[in-house]
N, C-alpha and C positions, 0 to 999 in steps of 0.2 A: 196354846193358841189354836184355833181351828183353821184349817186351811180355807183360803178364799174360795167360794164357788167359782166354777168355770163361768165366764160370761157367755151368754147366748150369741150365736152368729146372726147379725141383722139379716133380714130378708133381702133378697135381690133387689127388690122394690126400694127398700130403705137405703140400701147401698147406692142405688142409682142416684136417690134424692140427694143423699150426702155428697156424693161425687159432683153433682150440677151445682149444689150450694157452695162447695169449696171453689170450684172453677169460677163460678159467677163472681163470688168475693174478690178473687185474686185479680180477675179481669177488669172489674170495677176499680179496684185500688189502682192499677195501672192507668186505667183511663183518666182517674182523678189527678194521678201524678202527672200525666201529659198535659190535663186541661190546666192545671195551675200555671204551667209554663208556656201556655199558648200565645201570649202577646209579646213576651220577651224573647229576644233571639237566643238561641241556644248556643251555649258554649261547646268547644270541642269535646270537653269531658261529658258533658250531657248528650251529645251526639253519640260519643262512643258507649255511654251507658244505654241508651236507646236501642243501639245495634246489638247490644247484648241482651237486654231486656226482652224484646219483642221475639227473636227466634227460641230463646230459652223458654219462655212462657208457652209459646206454641208447641214446643216439643214436650214440655211438662204437661200440658193439656191432653196431647196425644197419648202419651204413656198412661196417663190417669185411665182414659178409656181402654187402651190395650189391656191393662191390668185387670179392669172389670171388676167382678165380685171378689177377686183375690186380695183387694187392698184391705189392709187392717193397721190400726195404730200399734199394737203388739204383734211381735212376730208370730205368724200363724202358717201352716202349710195347707192351704186349701186346694190349690192346684199349682202345678209347674207351668208358669207363663213363659213361652219360649218363642213366640212369634212377635213380629214387628220390630220395633226398636229393642225389645228384649232379646231378640236373636243375636245382638251385637253387644249389648250392655246389660249386665245382670241388675243393675241398681240405677236405672236412668231417672228416677224421681229424685234421688239424692244428687245426681250429677247436675240435672237441669235446674233444681232448686238452687243449687250453689251458684251456678252462673246467674241465675235470676236475681239473686241477692246481691252478687257482685255488681251486675248492671245497675241495680237500684243505689248502691253506694256511690258509683260514678254518676248517675244522673242527678242525685241530690248533692253533688260535689262535695261529699265527704269520705274521700279515699281512706282516711284513718278508720273508717268503719270497717274496712276491709280486714282489719286485724281481728274482727269477730270471727272471720272465717278460720282463724287459727283454734277457736273452740269449736266450731260447728263441723268441720272437716274430720276431725278424729272421732266426734260423736257419731257422725254418720258412718264412719268405717266401722266403728265398734258395733253400732245397730246392723250394719250390713252383715258383719260376721256372725252375729247372734241369729239373724234371719237365715243365713247360709247354714248354720248348724241344725235349725229347725227343718229346713228344707231337705237336707241330707239325711236327716233321721227318718224322714217319711218317704222320699223318693229314691234314696240310695244311689245306685249306679247311674240312673237316668240324670239325677242332678249333678253327680260328678262329672259325667260327660258334658252337660251343658255348661258347667263351670269351667271346664277345659276349653270350650270353644269360645268364651265370651270374655270380655274385660269387666273388671270391678263389678 
């Protein structure tokens, strides 16, 4: 069986369009989620969920832009991003998306769905380890120093 050819890296313009599409879809989903509940009083669980959803979404959107053209679905080492939120957290997309999903579980008043995080979190840790391996292979000591100074 022949090896699969390497996928071409999308152009910066295509990456920017993709980033805007992802951000717009998530923001619209949150808007619809809140819109559906506009006429009914919110329960304490929904308020708690909203208090988690909004900041985690804003932070997730921020790190998407800070990551820039280095975003990829598969682990790739395009650049070592160490500025902004990445100067404190190595994998903020995973962190903030987890908080976002937890907030959604609370907002829809289905805390049992939080058990899904028992699957998601180990999967994200495994993915982060694979990404770390790829980054360490390409950036060596610079990545090891960055890893030493940051969390997850």
